[in-house]
C-alpha positions, 0 to 999 in steps of 0.5 A: 547126782542121778535120776535114781536118787530123785525118783526114789525120793519122789516115791518116798514122798508120795508114800508119805503123802498117802499115809498122811492122807489115810490118817486125815481121812480117818480122823473121825473114825472111832477106834482108828489108829494113825500110821507113819511112814518110816524111811531108810537110805539105800547104798549100792554095793561096790566091787569087793563088797564095800559100800559106795559112799554115795547113796542111791536114794531112799526107800520106805522101810515100814508103815508103823501103826501108832497104838496110843490112846485116843480121846474118849467121848460120851455117846449115851448109847449103852451098847457103845463101849470104849477101852481105856488102856491097853487091849482089843475087843475080840470078834468072831465072824461066821466062819469062826475067824477071830479079828481084833478092834478098838471100835466099840460100836456094837449092836444086837442082831436078830439072833441076840448076838452083840455085833459090830458094823461088819457083822463080827460077833463080840467074844466073851464068857457066857453066864448061866441061868442064875447069872454066874459068869462061866470062865474058860473058853470064850465064845460069841456073846448072845443076849437072853431073849426070855424074861426073868422068872419070878422069885418067891420072898423068903427073907424080910429085913426091917429097920425102924424106931418105935417111939418110946414116948408112946402110950400103951395102946391096948384095947379094952379087955376082950376087945381085939385090935381093929386094923381099921381103927388107928386108936387100937394100935400106935403105928403101921407100915406096909410092903409088897412081897411075892409068891411063887408065881410072882403075884404081889401080896401086900403085907401090913405091920401094926405096932401096938405098945403093950407095956414098958419097952414091950411092943406087939407086932401084928402082920396082915396079908391083904387084910387077913391076919397071919395069926389069930386066936379065937377068930381074932387077930393075935400078935405075930411076935412081941418085941422087948427092948432094954431100958436104954432103948437099944436093939431088942432083947426079944425076939433074939432070932428071926421071926418066921411068917407063914403067909396064907393064900389071899385075894390080892388087889388084882383079884387073883388068889395068891399061892401060900408063902411058907417059912418067910424069915422076918428080921427085926434085929434092926429095931430100936426104941428111942424117944423120937418119932416112929420111922422106918429106915429100911424095909427090904425083901428078896422076892420079885415078880416076872420081868421082860428084858428092857436093856443091857448095861456094861460095867467097867470090868466087862460084865454085861448086866441084863436089865428087866422090867421088874427092876432086877438085873442079872449078868448075861456074860463078860467081855474078853479083851486081848493084848499083844507083845507087839501090837504094831505087828498086827495086820490091818484088814479094814473095817476098824479091824486087825488080825494077828501075825507072826510079828504080833505074836499070839493074843494074851487074853483076859477080862478088863482091868486084869493084868495090863488090860484096860478098863471099859467105859460104857456109853462112850467111844474111843476117838481116832488118835490122829492129830489133825494139826500135826498131820497137816504140818507133815503134809506140808513137809512131805509136799516140800520134799516131793518138790525138792526131789522133783527139782533134783531130777530137773537139774540132772536133766539140765546137766545131761542136756548140756552134755548133749549140746556139746559139739 
């Protein structure tokens, strides 16, 4: 027994306690990964190249990072993102250096970039003005600051049932339909469409039974009929049903609406809307009450950015005040053949090294990359109970190695005291 073995044991136990202490300190650090000290025995070479049978102690062979999945906890913050599975977020600093992290606590800086607490910008694929993600070289993702431009209505689709039990409601000969008099028509419904400026136009549909399995459809924009005859409202189209009340036999195709300029509820003069396709193929005529089951159109007014939402595949959807969403980009994830070879740099980050190999990048959910969960964060994978037990073991090891030094000291003292 010599001092060297005991000293190396003290050093190894001390390093183990440092690793355990670091793990415990980061037990509540989002995205942090536990490490463990791995040891190796040491033997001295003897003359002739053979190894001395008695070892000379222990050494720290490696401090290995443990990249196991941490628990995912909900935060309800839409910019918090957790990776469920393999992969790392890519971050680019102001000098263009790339680092990697499992901590998804992101924010929007004053330039619109998604950044972490260290200022690293989240990397991904941008989207063009139409919301189409552009794959290729990844770059720092910047959220749009401008609002979304309005879209003029070009398509309308309607699903409804016209009550087959309704009686014919035709005004007296020469008397036009009166939109203010419900006795001159059977049913009505309305919707809002939008002109090129995003101004709202109220369309109202009036359904008037004209005969057996035949219905006149009148359309008015803010009370102004779209079609007239002799200065009076005239049917925009007529729907004819088969005797079994199924889908219409006429009109076969979509009806084209040309909406004139009108004064809307705000008092503004709207822009004419031409060539709007009205699809009535979803109409039926059965012996049940009138009801509209779907009434959709593809226009919308202008809107301002009010937030973002990240999908599990990394698509960042910009949300606007007019209810529209549009992709603003897509996150890129990276993985490595040997994650344990990554070099930790602090701030919940790592950089590649020769041991880790180059990054293998892709979108979430592709290949062996994990998926994302927005409004959540990945907790540290430190098992606090296990670390406390490991700490007790390392403490006992330190005490035992100290005892070997004490024993060696006593033996030497005995030799010194010989006369």
